[in-house]
N, C-alpha and C positions, 0 to 999 in steps of 0.2 A: 320726439326734443322738439324747441322750433330752432332755427340754422342762427340764429345772434340774442344776444341776452337783450329783455324787452328793457325799457325805457321809466324809471324809476322817478314821476313829480311830487314834485311839494305847494300848491297852488295853496292862494289868500282865500276865506274866507271870511263869511261875517255870521255872529252870532244869533239868532233867531233865540226870544228870551223866554219861550211856549214850551220846552225840551224836558220840561220832566218828569221820566217815567212812572208809571204806574201800576203798579198789580201784578195786570200786562199789560205790559212793554207800554214805549210811548206809542197812543192810540193818534189818530188823527183819520176826515177822509181822506180819500188816496191820491188826491189833487191834490193835495196843502206836496206832499212825498215830490208826486209831480211834478207841480209847479212851483215852488216858491224852492227861490234859487240856495241848492246850491244844502238845502234840509234835511234830505238822507244821510249825504255826508259827513254833516259835519255829528250827525245823531252817530252812524255807524264807528267814524269817525276819535267821542268821546268813548266808544264800545272801549277800541282798543285802547287808547290812554291809559285807561282804569283801568287795565292791569299791567301794572308793572313790567319797563320794556325786557330784564331777566326774564322774567318764568314767561313772555311771552314768543320768544327771537327762538325759532325753531316748534315748536308746542303744534298742537293742535287743537283746528275750531272746526266743530259740525257746523251746518246748515240744513236747517227741513221749514219745514212748515205745507201749511193746505195748500198750494195752490190755487189759494185765491190772484186776481185781477194784481197787476203792477210784479209779482215776485220772480217771475223768470228776470226783468230787466235787476229789481233788489238783488237779484243775488247777487248778477254780477257785477254791478258796483263795491257787491260786502266783499267777493273774493279780488277779485282789481287791488282795492286797500289794505287786505288783509294780506298779501304779495307786502304791499308796498312797506306792512308798521312787523314786519317781521316774525314771521307767523308761515310756521314749514308745512306743514296739510293744512289739507282744511274735506272736510271726508261732507261727502251733501248723498241726499237721498236724491233716488234718479228724478229725473225732471222738474228737480228740484220742493221732492215735498217726502215730504216724513212726518208721520203724527210730531204729537205732543212728549203724549208716554216715551214715542220708538225716540227721538232727536235726547231724552233725560234717561233711558236704560240703553245709546248709543254716548254718551257722554262720561259714562259709569263705562264699561266695561272694556273699549280704550284707552280711558283715563283720559280724556279729553280734556284742558286746558280750562275749556267750557261749548256753549252755543249758545246761534243767533236760530230764530226762528220766528217767520212772515207766519202770521198768521190775528187775525181781529174773531179766535175761536170762536164763539154761536153768531157772527153781529151778520148783515147779509154783506159778499163780495158788490167789484163789481166799480167803476171807474167814477160813479158819482155814490156808492157807497165806501165800506172802512177797510184802514190799514195799518197795520200795526206791525213792529219790529219789539221782539221783546229777549231777551240775554241774561242765559241757563250759565252758571258758573259749575265751576270744579267738580261740586256733588251731582249735577248734573238737574239740580232746583231751580227756583226763580234767580235770580236776585235776590241777595239780603236792602232791610234800606242806606246800611252801608254805603252801599257796590251804588245802588241811587241816587243816593245826594250822591254819590263824589262825579259817576257823571251827568249830575244836573250840574253840578258847578265848572266842571269844564267846559257844557256844552252855553255857559254864559258867557267863557274870556275865553274862546276857541278863536284864532287866528289866520288857525289854515291844516291842509288835512293831507298827509301820502294816499299817493294810485300810483295802480300799476293800467295805467288808460289802452294801453294796447293789449292788453291778456285776455283773450278771449276761452272762456269754456265748453263742452258742449258738455247739455244735462243730460241729452239722451242716452251717450251711451254710455255702457253698467263697464270700468277697470280708470285704470292712474292716466292722468293726463301730468306729464311736467314739462315744465316751464326755464329757460332763461334764466330770471336776475343783473341788474349791474350791477356790481361792487356786492354778491350772493355768490362762497364759495357750493352751497348742491344746491342744487336746486331745488326751485317750488313745484308741491304737488299738491296735483286738484285727485280727489279717489270722489266716484260714479259712485255710490253699491245700490242695493236690491234694500229699502226703505220698511221692508217686511223681517227677512229673515232670521236678524241678531235678536228683538221683540220678542218673536217667533220664539226660539230659543229658551228666553229667558221664560215664559208663559211656561213652554214641555214643562220645566223645571219647581214649579208654580202648582200645577192645577195634574191631577190626572189624569192625562190623552185620553185614555182603555178605556176608562170611564163615561167620558161623557162623548165619545163616541159610540157608547152605548145605546146614547140615552140618546147622542140625535138620527141617529142610525139604524136601531140594533130593533130587537120584531117586536116588541116592544116601546119604539122612541116617540115624543110626544113631535108635535109641531111648532116650531120657531115660526115667525116673519119680526127681519131686520131692515131698522131701514135706514143706507150714510148720508143717509140727505146732501146726496152728491159733495160733502164731506168727502175726507181725504181717512176716513174711517173701510168705506169700503175696499182699499184697496186687503186691508186687512180680514175682512172681512170674509171675502171671497176666497180668501185663501191657508187658512185656519179655519174656518168654521164650516164654507162647502168641500171644499177641496180635503183639505186634511180631518174634519171630524163629522166630516160625511153630508151636514144636512143639504137638503138638493139645492139648487140651484136656484130654483126662483123662489126659495126665503130669507132671500137678501134681494133687496129694490138699492134704487137709487143711488148705485154703484158706482159711477164711474168720477170720478174727485172732474168737479168745473170751476173756471175759474168764478165764476157769478152765481153757483151755486143750486145752480137750472135756476134762476131768480128768483130765487126762497131768500126766509128765510133761514138757516143753520141752525135751529135752539130745540133742540127737543127737550119742548114742555108740550104740557098741554093746549097752547095759543095755539106752538105752531108745525108742530106733528101730527099735524089734523088727520093727511092720510091715511096712519099707520093705527090712527087712534078712532076713529073709522073700521079700516083692512081686522082690526083687535073687537070690532062689537060682532061684526058676525059670526060668533064664534069658530068661528074655526078653527085661531091656531090657541095653543097653549101657555103662552109664552111671547111676549113682542118690549122688542128695543130700538133704544131710535137713538145718534152719537147727533156730539155740535161737528162740529166744518174743520179742527185737527184736530178730533178724537179724543180728548179726555175730557170730557161730558157724557150723560147718560143720562136716559131714563125706563124705569123698566115696566111693564104692563104682563096682570095678569087674561086671561081668558077673560072672553066678554072687556073687555079692554077696562079695567080691575087694575087701577094705578096705584102702585107703590110713590108717598110720598121717596124726594132721595133723605132726606131724617128719622126715614124707619125704615128708606131700606141700605143702613151703615148699621144700624139697628142689629137686624135680620141678620149681617153677617157680621157679624161681630157675634151674637146669640146663637153662633154656629164658626161659627171659630175652624173649629179643629174638623167641618167638614172640608178644610182644604188642605191636603199635603202641608204645603206649603209649615203651612200655622202646626204642623202637629211634627215639625221634623225646628225648628225654631222659635219656638213660644212662642207668646204674649204676649212684649213688657210696657205692652200703652194702649188706649184708646184713646184718638180726641176726637177735636170735631171746632168751628168756629165758636163767634157767641149769638150769631143770628139763629147758628142752626134750631131744631130745636130739640129738645132732653133729652128725648127718647135715649141716645147711646144712653146719660148716665145712668139710668135704667139697671139696659148690661149691667155699665162695670162697674153700678152698685152692689147685687147681687153677683159677683162674677168675683168683687174684692179687686180689679182690675183701675187703676190706675187713669180716672180722664184730667185730659185735660183740656179748659176752656179760651180760644186766642184769637185776635182779631181775625175777620177774617185778607184771603192771599195763604196761598198752602208754601210763601215760604213759611209760615212762621214754623209748620207745622216738617217741614226740609230742616228746622235747626234741631228739632226734638229729633229727629230718625237718624238723624247727625251723629247726639250724643246720646246711644243706647238706646231714647227711652218713651222709643214709639212704634204698632207696628200697625193699627188701621185706622180713621182717618173719612173726613167728609165734610163736606157744604150743602147748604141751602141749594143750591144753585146746581145739583146734579151732579154735584164731584165726588165721587170715593179714588180712597187707594191703599199702598200700602206701602211699606219701608222697601222697598223693594230694588223702587225710581225716585228718582225723584216730585213728580208728580203726581195730580188722580188721571187717571185712568177710564177709557171706558169699557172698555173689547175686559180687564180686570171684573169690571164692578160683574160684568152681564156673566164671566165664568165660574163667579163666587156666586153667585148666583141659580146658576147651573149645577155647578156638582152639589150645589142642595138641595138643588133640586133632586139631583143624582140618588143622594145620599137619604134622603127621606122620602124619595119618591109623594112625595104629595102638589098639588101643586100647588100656584102662585100665590092667592086667595089662602089657600087656606091656614100654609106658612103665616100672613105674615095675620089673621086671627086668631091661628094658639097662640103667634107673637105679644097681640094687643089680653089673650088673655093669662096671663103670667105675667106680665110686665103693665102692665097699664095702657090708655092710648094716648098720646097728644098731637090733638087737631090740633093743624095749623097751612095756615095759608100766609104769602109773601104777597104785597103793594106797591107796586112799582109806578113811580112817581116821574116820567123819563121827560130829559132834553126842559124843562123848567126852566123857572129867570133866580139867577145864581143869587141874588144877592135874596132877593123872599125866602129863596129858601131856608140860607143863610141867618135870617132875621129869623125866621120858623122857630128853627133848629138854638135857636139860643135863650126865647123866651121858652120854649120847654122846656130845657134844663135849671135857668130859673125860676118857674112852677118844680117840677119835680125836688128841691131840691128845699123847696122851703118847709118851712115847718109842719107850717097848716098843711104841709102835703101828709098826713097818713093815712095807716090802714095798709101799710104796704109799702118794702124797697125800694130808693127806687136810687138811680146813679150814672152816670157817663163810664160808661166802661174802658178800666184802661192796664194794660197784659201788661208784667210781671216775663222776660222770656226766662224759665228758670236755671235755663242752662247758662249768658252769659253779662244774666244780669238788665239788658234790653228795657225801656222803660217805653211804653208805647201808648199814646192817652187820649183819646177823647174818640175812644175807635165804637161809638152808637151807644144813644141815650134805653133808654133799660128800665122797666117799671116789670116790678117783681108780686105779686100777688102770694094772698099765703094757699098751701098746694102746689106752687109750684106751675103756676098759670106765670106765661111775660109776654107781654108789649116791649117793641124792640121799634124806635126812630134812627137810622141811618142814611146818612150825608154819601154819595158815595162816587166814587173819580172816575169810570171806569169810558163811560161816552169822549164821544169824541168832540161833543158841543153840550153844555148845560149844565143842570144837574139835573143828577136824579135824586128822588127820594122816598129810602122803602120801607115801606111798614111792615111787618114783619105780625103774627098776634101764634103766641105757641098755650094750645087752650088740654091743659091735663085732666085725665077722666082716667080712674083705677076704674068705678064699679062697673063691674063686668055686663050690669046690666045697661050699662048707660054707650058703650065701646063703639056699637058699631049703628052709632045713629051719620042722616047726615049730614057732610064739616061745616055746611053753612048753617045748619039751625044749630048744629054744638057749639061755632064763634061765634056768633049773631050778639052776642051779648058782649067779648071783646069789642067787638069791630066795633059798634055802636061806643067806644068808651074811648076807644083808641080818638078813631077820627072828637071827636069833644075835644079830649083833653088839646087835639092841634090844631083842630079846627086848618085842616091839614087842605081842602079843597076850598073855603075863601081865604086859603093863605097863597096858596097856589093860583090860587084863578080855574083849575081842574075843579072841571064836574066828579071827575071819579076820577080815578089810576089805569096811568097807559098800558097796560101788561096788569093779570094776575096770578103767580103760577102759586 
């Protein structure tokens, strides 16, 4: 304990007009947080101010992240401001590192008032790259829209922030650190914890680790290859998959978290996880997976690099859900997918007579359903899958779910997928991202598209601007994306995304349903070609955005 009480200061500041948090928090280029006066401090103060003073006094907050550049500096400021704003204890992952699903897990286990996660997810890190501050509430899930709106409104009028500038925390040593502050009867406590153990305990209660250990290290074990892409999941893969479940140490690569992710883009898809894809094509490994920077997203691959579309992944887990012991005991309350995700999950829900929810993009919508006891399994096309044991998507959970299915069925990834298509039909699916396009041009294109599909002359298919009425609290979310739905279930979807640090991103989704068993093994490009052509003709997206093609195709 420090010898003398630390001074708490209230310092003047001025608002920044651009601090509206999106579905992934406040995401900007790192230099914005570093160089714009009080930019970091303003937003952190607004997070604390959004919590009623009576609730935050003496409360516990969790802090973690993917260890990207600027994280350590930001954590010191967060702790200094937490102390000055009446928080009694802050729990932090060692070296400031804790995956997004692990933060959600810890919030729920210790009944914290919330948590702050420092990550820009799959975006690259570094002085010239991206940084983000995300607030999760006491449920463990991303702050709902009412909370993020409140934070934004506070950011527009903020005049001062509270801080204890002399307080410094040792992030590297596990254990408790106590600090005396002015005018506080109890010491302020910071607890540095193992970022893996509490989360691993939860997984042990969900999956049969003995069965998984036999699959990964028994007499007839499969060969796996896991790529953490120098993100936070490397710590979890090494401890859980390698040390506990017995997978060879060399089955996990890029497991040391780096603040710039080794100079790469920590996005687990076919565009960026190319090293894993090429390795899997050699045929040496039976199962492959990659994870993003903060550990909430995943990509599943089979032998010879067989790619499992994320929309298919959640559908396969749903169809085989009782291969996971957790659901044998807890039952299944419902399935959900984001609107742009393919309707593959719908087919399983229909066959099993389990309720299916279609929500806007953003995990917070799933969290509302989970909190109400209506949802057990959910997924998004953007490589996110999860269940109701926490309130975040979880890349490692998805991998263990797939391995559990393989352990029970004793089939390869590709055979499981082929059987699924034969049973439920196949949703051929792709997404085109047009990134950093002119915002005005993008908005004008979307408005013109909406007028076109709303016209009575636009016949032969259903079309709308998707809106969602939350069945729990009745909250209405409008303008969530333009949908054109064809007879038979195929869809074209256009959506503006607000997740990028600057510019606009237009996303085009193509979902083509095929139930003819003779056509479920086509080349996806061939199967999707007609709908892609229709979408480009409808939108004139290349002409309207000035792009000859998308930045990213997934």
